[in-house]
C-alpha positions as CSV (number, residue, x, y, z in Angstrom):
1,M,-21.6,2.2,-2.3
2,T,-20.5,1.9,1.3
3,G,-21.1,-1.7,2.2
4,G,-19.4,-3.4,5.1
5,P,-16.2,-5.4,4.7
6,V,-16.1,-8.8,3.2
7,T,-16.4,-11.6,5.7
8,V,-16.5,-14.6,3.4
9,R,-14.6,-17.7,4.6
10,S,-12.6,-19.9,2.3
11,R,-9.5,-22.0,2.8
12,A,-8.0,-21.2,-0.6
13,G,-6.8,-17.7,-1.4
14,P,-6.3,-16.0,2.0
15,A,-3.8,-18.7,3.3
16,G,-1.5,-18.3,0.3
17,L,-1.6,-14.5,0.5
18,L,-0.9,-14.4,4.2
19,V,2.0,-16.8,3.8
20,V,3.5,-14.5,1.1
21,A,2.9,-11.4,3.4
22,V,4.5,-13.1,6.4
23,A,7.5,-14.2,4.3
24,A,7.9,-10.6,3.0
25,W,7.8,-9.2,6.6
26,V,10.4,-11.7,7.8
27,W,12.7,-10.8,4.9
28,M,12.4,-7.0,5.5
29,V,12.9,-7.3,9.3
30,M,16.0,-9.5,8.8
31,R,17.4,-7.2,6.0
32,W,16.4,-3.8,7.4
33,G,15.6,-4.2,11.0
34,G,17.7,-2.0,13.3
35,M,19.3,-0.1,10.3
36,R,19.1,3.5,9.4
37,A,17.5,3.7,6.0
38,T,19.5,5.8,3.5
39,P,17.7,8.7,1.7
40,G,16.1,8.4,-1.6
41,T,16.4,5.0,-3.3
42,M,18.5,3.5,-0.5
43,G,21.4,3.3,-2.9
44,L,19.5,0.7,-5.0
45,G,19.3,0.7,-8.8
46,L,15.9,0.5,-10.5
47,P,15.6,-3.4,-10.7
48,A,16.6,-3.9,-7.1
49,F,14.4,-1.0,-5.9
50,L,11.4,-2.5,-7.7
51,A,12.1,-5.9,-6.1
52,V,12.2,-4.4,-2.6
53,W,9.2,-2.2,-3.4
54,T,7.2,-5.3,-4.5
55,L,8.1,-7.2,-1.4
56,M,7.2,-4.2,0.8
57,T,3.8,-3.8,-0.9
58,S,3.2,-7.5,-0.6
59,A,3.8,-7.3,3.2
60,M,1.6,-4.2,3.6
61,M,-1.3,-4.9,1.1
62,L,-1.9,-8.7,1.1
63,P,-3.3,-9.1,4.6
64,A,-6.1,-6.7,3.8
65,T,-6.7,-8.3,0.4
66,A,-7.0,-11.8,1.8
67,P,-10.9,-11.6,2.2
68,V,-11.3,-10.4,-1.4
69,A,-9.1,-13.3,-2.5
70,A,-11.3,-15.6,-0.5
71,L,-14.4,-14.3,-2.2
72,Y,-12.8,-14.7,-5.6
73,A,-11.5,-18.2,-4.8
74,R,-15.1,-19.3,-4.1
75,T,-15.9,-18.5,-7.8
76,I,-13.3,-21.0,-8.9
77,T,-14.3,-24.6,-9.2
78,V,-11.3,-26.3,-10.8
79,H,-7.5,-25.6,-10.6
80,R,-8.1,-23.2,-7.7
81,A,-4.5,-23.0,-6.5
82,P,-2.7,-22.2,-9.8
83,R,-5.5,-19.8,-10.7
84,M,-5.2,-17.9,-7.4
85,V,-1.4,-17.7,-8.0
86,V,-2.2,-15.9,-11.3
87,F,-4.7,-13.6,-9.6
88,T,-2.1,-12.7,-6.9
89,V,0.7,-12.2,-9.3
90,A,-1.5,-9.9,-11.4
91,Y,-2.4,-7.9,-8.3
92,L,1.2,-7.5,-7.3
93,L,2.3,-6.5,-10.8
94,V,0.0,-3.4,-10.5
95,W,1.9,-2.5,-7.3
96,A,5.2,-3.3,-9.0
97,A,4.3,-0.9,-11.8
98,A,3.6,1.8,-9.1
99,G,7.2,1.3,-8.0
100,L,8.3,3.2,-11.2
101,P,7.0,6.6,-10.1
102,A,8.0,5.8,-6.6
103,Y,11.5,5.2,-7.7
104,G,11.5,8.5,-9.7
105,L,10.2,10.4,-6.7
106,A,12.8,8.8,-4.4
107,A,15.6,9.3,-6.8
108,G,14.7,12.9,-7.3
109,L,14.5,13.6,-3.6
110,G,17.7,11.7,-2.8
111,R,19.8,13.0,-5.6
112,T,21.0,16.0,-3.7
113,A,20.9,16.8,0.0
114,L,17.9,19.0,0.6
115,P,18.4,22.1,2.8
116,A,16.5,21.8,6.0
117,A,13.8,24.3,5.1
118,T,13.3,22.7,1.7
119,G,13.0,19.2,3.1
120,T,10.5,20.4,5.6
121,A,8.4,22.2,2.9
122,V,8.5,19.0,0.7
123,A,7.4,16.9,3.7
124,A,4.5,19.3,4.4
125,A,3.5,19.0,0.7
126,V,3.6,15.2,1.0
127,F,1.4,15.2,4.1
128,A,-1.0,17.7,2.6
129,V,-1.4,15.7,-0.7
130,S,-2.0,12.5,1.2
131,G,-4.5,14.1,3.6
132,L,-6.5,15.8,0.9
133,Y,-6.8,12.7,-1.2
134,Q,-8.0,10.8,1.8
135,L,-11.0,13.1,1.8
136,T,-11.9,12.9,-1.9
137,P,-14.8,11.0,-3.5
138,L,-12.3,9.0,-5.6
139,K,-10.8,7.6,-2.4
140,D,-14.3,6.8,-1.1
141,R,-15.2,5.0,-4.3
142,C,-12.0,2.9,-4.4
143,L,-12.3,2.0,-0.7
144,A,-15.9,1.0,-1.2
145,R,-14.9,-1.5,-3.9
146,C,-12.2,-2.9,-1.7
147,R,-14.6,-3.2,1.3
148,S,-17.6,-4.7,-0.6
149,P,-16.5,-6.1,-4.0
150,I,-19.5,-8.3,-4.7
151,G,-20.2,-6.2,-7.8
152,L,-16.7,-6.8,-9.0
153,M,-17.1,-10.5,-8.7
154,L,-20.0,-10.4,-11.1
155,R,-17.9,-8.4,-13.5
156,Y,-15.0,-10.8,-13.2
157,A,-17.4,-13.7,-14.0
158,S,-18.0,-12.1,-17.4
159,Y,-14.3,-12.1,-18.3
160,P,-13.1,-14.8,-20.8
161,R,-11.9,-17.9,-18.9
162,T,-8.4,-17.7,-20.5
163,S,-7.7,-14.2,-19.1
164,R,-10.1,-14.0,-16.2
165,D,-7.6,-14.5,-13.3
166,L,-5.0,-12.1,-14.8
167,R,-7.6,-9.4,-15.5
168,A,-9.4,-9.8,-12.2
169,G,-6.1,-9.6,-10.2
170,A,-5.0,-6.5,-12.2
171,H,-8.4,-4.9,-11.9
172,H,-8.6,-5.3,-8.2
173,G,-5.0,-4.2,-7.9
174,A,-5.9,-1.0,-9.7
175,F,-8.7,-0.3,-7.2
176,C,-6.4,-1.1,-4.3
177,L,-3.8,1.3,-5.7
178,G,-6.4,4.0,-6.1
179,C,-7.4,3.4,-2.5
180,C,-4.0,3.2,-0.9
181,W,-1.4,5.3,-2.9
182,S,-2.0,8.3,-0.6
183,L,-0.9,6.2,2.3
184,M,2.1,4.8,0.6
185,V,3.3,8.2,-0.5
186,L,3.8,9.0,3.2
187,L,6.8,6.7,3.2
188,A,8.6,9.5,1.3
189,A,8.4,11.6,4.5
190,F,8.8,8.8,7.0
191,G,11.6,6.9,5.1
192,V,11.0,4.3,2.4
193,M,12.1,1.4,4.6
194,N,11.0,2.8,7.9
195,L,9.7,-0.4,9.4
196,W,7.8,1.3,12.2
197,A,6.0,3.5,9.6
198,M,5.3,0.4,7.5
199,V,3.7,-1.4,10.5
200,A,1.5,1.6,11.3
201,L,0.5,2.1,7.7
202,T,-0.3,-1.6,7.3
203,A,-2.6,-1.3,10.4
204,V,-4.3,1.7,8.8
205,I,-4.8,0.0,5.4
206,T,-6.2,-3.1,7.1
207,A,-8.5,-1.1,9.3
208,E,-9.8,1.0,6.4
209,K,-10.6,-2.1,4.4
210,L,-11.9,-4.5,7.1
211,A,-13.1,-2.5,10.1
212,P,-16.8,-1.6,10.3
213,A,-15.9,2.0,10.6
214,G,-13.3,1.9,7.8
215,H,-14.6,4.9,5.9
216,R,-14.5,7.0,9.1
217,I,-10.9,5.8,9.8
218,A,-9.9,6.9,6.3
219,R,-11.2,10.4,7.0
220,V,-9.6,10.6,10.4
221,V,-6.3,9.6,8.8
222,G,-6.8,12.3,6.2
223,F,-7.3,15.0,8.8
224,A,-4.3,13.7,10.8
225,S,-2.1,13.9,7.7
226,L,-3.2,17.5,7.2
227,A,-2.4,18.2,10.8
228,L,1.1,16.7,10.2
229,A,1.5,19.1,7.2
230,V,1.3,22.0,9.7
231,A,3.1,20.4,12.6
232,V,6.2,19.4,10.6
233,F,7.3,23.0,10.4
234,W,7.7,23.0,14.2
235,F,8.8,19.4,14.5
236,P,10.8,18.4,11.4
237,A,11.7,15.1,13.0
238,L,8.1,14.0,12.1
239,A,9.5,13.5,8.5
240,P,12.9,11.8,9.0
241,G,12.9,10.6,5.4
242,L,13.1,14.2,4.2
243,T,14.5,16.2,7.1
244,G,17.0,13.7,8.4
245,G,15.5,14.0,11.9
246,G,15.2,10.9,14.1
247,M,15.7,7.4,12.8
248,A,14.5,6.6,9.3
249,G,14.8,2.9,10.1
250,M,13.3,0.6,12.7
Protein backbone atom coordinates (compact mmCIF):
# COMPACT_ATOMS: atom_id res chain seq x y z
CA MET A 1 0.00 0.00 0.00
CA THR A 2 1.67 3.20 -1.15
CA GLY A 3 -1.17 5.70 -1.32
CA GLY A 4 -0.64 9.42 -1.19
CA PRO A 5 -0.73 11.48 1.98
CA VAL A 6 -3.98 12.28 3.74
CA THR A 7 -5.44 15.64 2.72
CA VAL A 8 -8.72 15.57 4.64
CA ARG A 9 -9.75 18.90 6.14
CA SER A 10 -11.32 19.22 9.56
CA ARG A 11 -11.30 21.91 12.19
CA ALA A 12 -11.16 19.49 15.09
CA GLY A 13 -8.07 17.41 15.68
CA PRO A 14 -5.28 19.19 13.76
CA ALA A 15 -5.68 22.53 15.54
CA GLY A 16 -5.29 20.98 18.99
CA LEU A 17 -2.29 18.89 17.94
CA LEU A 18 -0.59 21.87 16.34
CA VAL A 19 -1.15 24.00 19.44
CA VAL A 20 0.49 21.30 21.58
CA ALA A 21 3.38 21.02 19.12
CA VAL A 22 3.96 24.79 19.06
CA ALA A 23 3.85 24.97 22.86
CA ALA A 24 6.39 22.14 23.08
CA TRP A 25 8.72 23.89 20.61
CA VAL A 26 8.46 27.18 22.53
CA TRP A 27 9.33 25.45 25.80
CA MET A 28 12.33 23.64 24.31
CA VAL A 29 13.73 26.75 22.64
CA MET A 30 13.34 28.74 25.86
CA ARG A 31 14.85 25.96 27.99
CA TRP A 32 17.58 24.64 25.70
CA GLY A 33 18.16 27.28 23.03
CA GLY A 34 21.76 28.47 22.92
CA MET A 35 22.92 25.84 25.41
CA ARG A 36 25.39 23.02 24.93
CA ALA A 37 23.54 19.78 25.62
CA THR A 38 25.27 17.54 28.14
CA PRO A 39 26.05 13.96 27.11
CA GLY A 40 23.78 11.03 27.82
CA THR A 41 20.64 11.84 29.78
CA MET A 42 21.57 15.53 30.16
CA GLY A 43 21.91 14.96 33.89
CA LEU A 44 18.19 14.13 34.21
CA GLY A 45 16.69 11.29 36.20
CA LEU A 46 14.24 8.91 34.56
CA PRO A 47 10.99 10.84 35.35
CA ALA A 48 12.42 14.17 34.19
CA PHE A 49 13.97 12.58 31.10
CA LEU A 50 10.65 10.99 30.14
CA ALA A 51 8.88 14.34 30.56
CA VAL A 52 11.41 16.09 28.32
CA TRP A 53 11.36 13.20 25.85
CA THR A 54 7.56 13.34 25.61
CA LEU A 55 7.63 17.09 25.00
CA MET A 56 10.30 16.62 22.36
CA THR A 57 8.38 13.90 20.55
CA SER A 58 5.21 16.01 20.77
CA ALA A 59 6.99 18.84 18.99
CA MET A 60 8.50 16.57 16.33
CA MET A 61 5.66 14.11 15.64
CA LEU A 62 2.37 15.96 16.07
CA PRO A 63 2.66 18.28 13.03
CA ALA A 64 2.87 15.27 10.67
CA THR A 65 0.12 13.47 12.60
CA ALA A 66 -2.39 16.32 12.34
CA PRO A 67 -3.91 15.13 9.01
CA VAL A 68 -4.53 11.66 10.46
CA ALA A 69 -6.13 13.28 13.50
CA ALA A 70 -8.34 15.27 11.14
CA LEU A 71 -9.45 12.07 9.43
CA TYR A 72 -10.18 10.38 12.74
CA ALA A 73 -12.03 13.46 14.03
CA ARG A 74 -14.42 13.21 11.09
CA THR A 75 -15.53 9.79 12.37
CA ILE A 76 -16.61 11.34 15.69
CA THR A 77 -20.09 12.82 15.84
CA VAL A 78 -20.44 13.68 19.55
CA HIS A 79 -18.02 14.87 22.25
CA ARG A 80 -15.35 15.40 19.60
CA ALA A 81 -12.97 17.58 21.63
CA PRO A 82 -12.61 15.32 24.72
CA ARG A 83 -12.40 12.23 22.57
CA MET A 84 -9.62 13.76 20.49
CA VAL A 85 -7.79 14.54 23.72
CA VAL A 86 -7.94 10.83 24.59
CA PHE A 87 -6.71 9.90 21.10
CA THR A 88 -3.78 12.33 21.36
CA VAL A 89 -2.83 11.28 24.90
CA ALA A 90 -2.84 7.60 23.87
CA TYR A 91 -0.66 8.45 20.87
CA LEU A 92 1.83 10.32 23.05
CA LEU A 93 1.88 7.54 25.65
CA VAL A 94 3.35 5.23 23.01
CA TRP A 95 6.16 7.71 22.44
CA ALA A 96 6.57 8.21 26.19
CA ALA A 97 7.05 4.44 26.53
CA ALA A 98 9.68 4.61 23.79
CA GLY A 99 11.53 7.01 26.10
CA LEU A 100 12.41 4.07 28.38
CA PRO A 101 14.84 2.39 25.96
CA ALA A 102 15.97 5.86 24.87
CA TYR A 103 16.87 6.63 28.49
CA GLY A 104 18.70 3.31 28.80
CA LEU A 105 20.69 4.01 25.64
CA ALA A 106 21.48 7.58 26.69
CA ALA A 107 22.44 6.53 30.22
CA GLY A 108 24.67 3.76 28.91
CA LEU A 109 26.45 6.05 26.46
CA GLY A 110 26.81 8.87 28.95
CA ARG A 111 27.88 6.86 31.99
CA THR A 112 31.56 7.04 31.06
CA ALA A 113 33.49 9.30 28.74
CA LEU A 114 33.91 7.36 25.49
CA PRO A 115 37.37 7.36 23.93
CA ALA A 116 37.36 9.25 20.64
CA ALA A 117 37.71 6.11 18.53
CA THR A 118 34.94 4.32 20.44
CA GLY A 119 32.58 7.27 20.20
CA THR A 120 33.17 7.46 16.47
CA ALA A 121 32.56 3.73 16.04
CA VAL A 122 29.31 3.94 18.03
CA ALA A 123 28.21 6.92 15.94
CA ALA A 124 28.92 4.95 12.76
CA ALA A 125 26.82 2.08 14.10
CA VAL A 126 23.94 4.45 14.94
CA PHE A 127 24.01 5.95 11.44
CA ALA A 128 24.22 2.50 9.84
CA VAL A 129 21.33 1.02 11.85
CA SER A 130 19.16 4.03 11.07
CA GLY A 131 20.04 3.97 7.38
CA LEU A 132 19.48 0.24 6.95
CA TYR A 133 16.07 0.37 8.65
CA GLN A 134 14.99 3.21 6.38
CA LEU A 135 15.36 0.79 3.45
CA THR A 136 13.43 -2.15 4.94
CA PRO A 137 9.92 -3.37 4.01
CA LEU A 138 8.81 -2.79 7.63
CA LYS A 139 9.65 0.90 7.32
CA ASP A 140 7.72 1.02 4.05
CA ARG A 141 4.70 -0.67 5.62
CA CYS A 142 4.58 1.63 8.64
CA LEU A 143 5.10 4.70 6.49
CA ALA A 144 2.31 3.60 4.13
CA ARG A 145 -0.12 3.37 7.07
CA CYS A 146 0.87 6.84 8.24
CA ARG A 147 0.51 8.32 4.74
CA SER A 148 -2.77 6.63 3.79
CA PRO A 149 -4.61 5.41 6.92
CA ILE A 150 -8.08 4.93 5.43
CA GLY A 151 -7.91 1.21 6.17
CA LEU A 152 -7.01 1.96 9.77
CA MET A 153 -10.07 4.18 10.14
CA LEU A 154 -12.26 1.24 9.16
CA ARG A 155 -10.49 -0.88 11.75
CA TYR A 156 -10.93 1.75 14.43
CA ALA A 157 -14.64 1.94 13.70
CA SER A 158 -14.93 -1.70 14.79
CA TYR A 159 -13.46 -1.00 18.23
CA PRO A 160 -15.87 -0.85 21.21
CA ARG A 161 -17.01 2.72 21.82
CA THR A 162 -15.70 2.82 25.39
CA SER A 163 -12.10 2.11 24.39
CA ARG A 164 -12.08 3.24 20.75
CA ASP A 165 -10.22 6.53 21.13
CA LEU A 166 -7.61 5.09 23.49
CA ARG A 167 -6.97 2.06 21.28
CA ALA A 168 -6.99 4.08 18.06
CA GLY A 169 -4.46 6.59 19.40
CA ALA A 170 -2.19 3.86 20.72
CA HIS A 171 -2.48 1.81 17.52
CA HIS A 172 -1.59 4.75 15.30
CA GLY A 173 1.19 5.70 17.70
CA ALA A 174 2.65 2.21 17.30
CA PHE A 175 2.71 2.58 13.50
CA CYS A 176 4.25 6.04 13.88
CA LEU A 177 6.91 4.63 16.19
CA GLY A 178 7.63 1.85 13.70
CA CYS A 179 7.97 4.48 10.99
CA CYS A 180 10.11 7.03 12.82
CA TRP A 181 12.25 5.33 15.48
CA SER A 182 15.14 5.05 13.02
CA LEU A 183 15.13 8.84 12.68
CA MET A 184 14.82 9.49 16.41
CA VAL A 185 17.78 7.23 17.19
CA LEU A 186 19.95 9.65 15.22
CA LEU A 187 19.64 12.04 18.16
CA ALA A 188 22.03 9.74 20.02
CA ALA A 189 24.68 10.83 17.52
CA PHE A 190 23.62 14.45 17.06
CA GLY A 191 22.83 15.12 20.74
CA VAL A 192 19.50 14.42 22.47
CA MET A 193 18.56 18.09 22.73
CA ASN A 194 20.34 19.34 19.62
CA LEU A 195 17.65 21.77 18.47
CA TRP A 196 19.05 22.13 14.95
CA ALA A 197 18.98 18.34 14.53
CA MET A 198 15.44 18.25 15.90
CA VAL A 199 14.29 20.85 13.38
CA ALA A 200 15.92 18.92 10.52
CA LEU A 201 14.47 15.59 11.63
CA THR A 202 11.02 17.14 12.07
CA ALA A 203 11.22 18.37 8.49
CA VAL A 204 12.21 14.89 7.31
CA ILE A 205 9.42 13.20 9.29
CA THR A 206 6.83 15.65 7.95
CA ALA A 207 8.08 15.28 4.38
CA GLU A 208 8.08 11.48 4.58
CA LYS A 209 4.48 11.42 5.76
CA LEU A 210 2.93 14.29 3.81
CA ALA A 211 4.95 14.97 0.66
CA PRO A 212 3.89 13.22 -2.57
CA ALA A 213 7.38 11.72 -2.86
CA GLY A 214 7.50 10.69 0.81
CA HIS A 215 8.61 7.11 0.17
CA ARG A 216 11.48 8.31 -2.02
CA ILE A 217 12.49 10.82 0.64
CA ALA A 218 12.65 8.00 3.21
CA ARG A 219 15.01 6.04 0.98
CA VAL A 220 17.18 9.07 0.24
CA VAL A 221 17.48 9.68 3.98
CA GLY A 222 18.43 6.04 4.44
CA PHE A 223 21.26 6.26 1.92
CA ALA A 224 22.36 9.59 3.42
CA SER A 225 22.53 8.00 6.88
CA LEU A 226 24.64 5.15 5.49
CA ALA A 227 26.94 7.73 3.94
CA LEU A 228 27.26 9.43 7.34
CA ALA A 229 28.23 6.07 8.85
CA VAL A 230 31.32 6.16 6.63
CA ALA A 231 31.98 9.89 6.70
CA VAL A 232 31.98 10.13 10.51
CA PHE A 233 35.33 8.31 10.63
CA TRP A 234 36.88 11.25 8.75
CA PHE A 235 34.67 13.94 10.28
CA PRO A 236 33.84 12.98 13.90
CA ALA A 237 32.16 16.36 14.43
CA LEU A 238 29.21 14.98 12.42
CA ALA A 239 28.22 13.16 15.63
CA PRO A 240 28.73 15.71 18.42
CA GLY A 241 26.53 13.75 20.82
CA LEU A 242 29.06 10.89 20.84
CA THR A 243 32.37 12.42 19.81
CA GLY A 244 32.12 15.78 21.55
CA GLY A 245 32.83 17.60 18.30
CA GLY A 246 31.02 20.83 17.49
CA MET A 247 28.01 22.06 19.39
CA ALA A 248 25.54 19.54 20.71
CA GLY A 249 23.02 22.29 21.33
CA MET A 250 21.45 24.96 19.16
